[in-house]
C-alpha positions as CSV (number, residue, x, y, z in Angstrom):
1,M,139.8,65.2,165.5
2,G,141.8,64.5,168.7
3,L,144.1,66.8,170.6
4,F,147.2,65.0,169.3
5,D,146.0,65.4,165.7
6,K,145.5,69.1,166.3
7,L,149.0,69.5,167.8
8,T,150.6,67.6,164.9
9,G,148.6,69.2,162.1
10,T,146.9,65.9,161.1
11,K,143.8,66.5,159.1
12,H,141.0,64.1,158.0
13,P,138.9,64.3,154.9
14,D,135.3,65.4,155.1
15,D,132.7,62.7,155.8
16,G,131.4,61.1,152.6
17,V,134.5,61.8,150.4
18,V,135.3,58.5,148.7
19,P,139.0,57.7,148.9
20,R,140.8,57.6,145.5
21,S,143.5,55.2,144.5
22,A,147.1,55.7,145.5
23,E,148.0,56.5,141.9
24,E,145.3,59.2,141.7
25,V,146.5,60.7,145.0
26,R,150.1,60.7,143.7
27,T,148.9,62.5,140.5
28,A,146.9,65.0,142.5
29,L,149.9,65.8,144.7
30,L,152.3,66.1,141.7
31,G,149.6,68.3,140.1
32,V,150.2,71.0,142.7
33,N,153.5,71.8,140.8
34,R,153.6,75.1,138.9
35,D,156.4,76.5,136.8
36,D,156.0,79.9,138.5
37,A,155.9,78.6,142.0
38,P,159.0,78.9,144.3
39,Y,158.6,75.2,145.2
40,V,158.8,71.8,143.4
41,I,157.1,68.5,144.1
42,R,159.1,65.6,142.8
43,D,159.4,61.8,143.2
44,G,161.2,60.8,146.3
45,A,164.5,59.0,146.0
46,A,165.5,55.8,147.8
47,E,167.9,57.7,150.1
48,E,165.0,60.0,151.1
49,E,162.9,57.0,152.0
50,C,159.6,58.5,150.7
51,D,157.3,58.6,147.7
52,L,157.3,62.3,147.1
53,V,159.3,65.4,148.2
54,A,158.1,69.0,148.2
55,E,160.8,71.7,148.7
56,W,161.6,75.3,148.0
57,R,163.6,75.8,144.8
58,M,166.6,77.4,146.7
59,A,169.2,75.5,144.7
60,E,167.8,76.3,141.3
61,P,169.7,79.2,139.6
62,A,166.6,81.0,138.4
63,W,165.2,81.1,142.0
64,Q,168.3,81.4,144.0
65,A,168.6,85.2,143.5
66,V,165.0,85.6,144.8
67,F,165.7,83.6,147.9
68,V,169.0,85.3,148.6
69,A,167.5,88.8,148.2
70,S,164.6,87.8,150.5
71,Q,167.0,87.3,153.5
72,L,165.2,84.0,154.2
73,T,166.5,82.2,157.2
74,R,164.8,78.8,156.9
75,A,164.7,76.1,154.3
76,V,161.6,73.8,154.2
77,R,161.2,70.3,152.9
78,I,158.1,68.0,153.1
79,R,158.6,64.3,152.6
80,M,155.5,62.2,151.9
81,R,154.8,58.5,152.0
82,L,151.5,57.1,150.6
83,V,149.9,54.4,152.7
84,P,147.2,52.9,150.5
85,E,145.8,50.4,153.1
86,D,145.0,53.3,155.5
87,H,144.3,56.0,152.9
88,E,146.9,58.2,154.5
89,V,149.6,60.5,153.3
90,R,152.2,60.3,156.0
91,V,154.1,63.6,156.1
92,L,157.4,64.7,157.7
93,E,158.0,68.4,157.6
94,E,161.7,69.3,158.0
95,S,163.4,72.7,158.2
96,W,166.9,74.0,158.5
97,E,168.4,77.4,159.1
98,V,170.2,78.8,156.1
99,T,172.9,81.4,155.8
100,R,174.3,83.5,153.0
101,V,177.9,82.8,152.0
102,G,180.3,83.9,149.2
103,D,180.2,86.6,146.6
104,P,177.8,86.5,144.9
105,P,176.0,85.2,147.9
106,Q,174.5,81.7,147.9
107,L,172.3,80.0,150.5
108,K,174.0,77.3,152.6
109,I,172.4,75.0,155.2
110,S,173.6,75.7,158.7
111,G,173.4,73.3,161.7
112,A,170.0,74.0,163.2
113,Y,167.4,71.4,162.2
114,S,163.8,70.9,163.3
115,R,161.0,68.5,162.3
116,G,157.2,68.7,162.5
117,P,154.7,71.2,161.3
118,D,156.0,74.8,161.6
119,R,155.1,78.1,160.0
120,T,157.7,80.4,158.7
121,V,156.6,83.8,157.4
122,T,158.9,86.4,155.9
123,R,157.7,89.7,154.5
124,H,159.5,92.7,153.0
125,Y,157.9,96.1,152.4
126,T,158.9,99.2,150.5
127,V,157.9,102.4,152.2
128,Q,157.3,105.4,149.9
129,R,155.2,108.5,149.6
130,G,151.9,107.9,147.9
131,D,149.8,110.1,145.6
132,S,148.2,111.8,148.7
133,G,151.6,112.6,150.1
134,G,151.4,110.2,153.0
135,L,153.6,107.2,153.6
136,E,152.5,103.9,152.1
137,A,153.9,100.4,152.6
138,T,153.9,98.0,149.6
139,E,154.7,94.4,150.1
140,T,157.6,93.5,147.8
141,F,158.3,89.9,148.9
142,R,156.4,87.3,150.9
143,F,157.5,83.8,152.0
144,D,155.1,81.7,153.9
145,S,155.8,78.0,154.4
146,S,152.0,77.3,154.4
147,E,152.0,78.1,150.7
148,L,153.9,74.8,150.2
149,R,152.0,72.7,152.8
150,D,148.4,73.8,152.3
151,P,147.9,73.0,148.6
152,L,149.4,69.5,149.2
153,R,147.2,68.9,152.2
154,N,144.1,70.1,150.3
155,A,144.9,67.8,147.4
156,A,145.2,64.8,149.7
157,L,141.9,65.7,151.6
158,K,140.0,66.2,148.4
159,S,141.1,62.7,147.3
160,G,139.6,61.3,150.5
161,W,142.9,60.6,152.2
162,T,144.1,61.7,155.7
163,W,147.1,64.1,155.9
164,R,149.0,62.5,158.9
165,S,151.9,64.5,160.2
166,V,154.8,62.5,161.7
167,I,156.8,64.1,164.5
168,F,158.3,61.0,166.2
169,G,159.6,57.9,164.5
170,K,160.0,57.0,160.9
171,L,157.9,58.3,158.0
């Protein structure tokens, strides 16, 4: 792995892993979906110019209350294009700042945008007295953008494909 690959977050599969077909890789990436996960992986649309999109479920009513209460400040989306001839999943990670507006509050995208691999971590704790009488902190909420990226990257690598992050240019 070169220095540029390290900076961009590009990962190569282990030696000896036989590359799967594009359809098998697509199935593996879509297989990362879980009903109880705060993200969704879906087919990319023509206007998104990609094969698959992974994003936080911020707009879904069932999840919006969780994201609003978390005081999350960044929205994350990962666009993926499968390149069968190179056995690569080309990836563009995008993030936006979000703000809370209205009553009841809803998350809205603000103007700040960035692209490229990034890690956003938000944690909330509740501090209370424990059984021993001392103060104890209990994690009540955790948001980590790697919880979206890592399972996708691992699915691609296990399928024998390179996870190639795109920072400059088109996906």
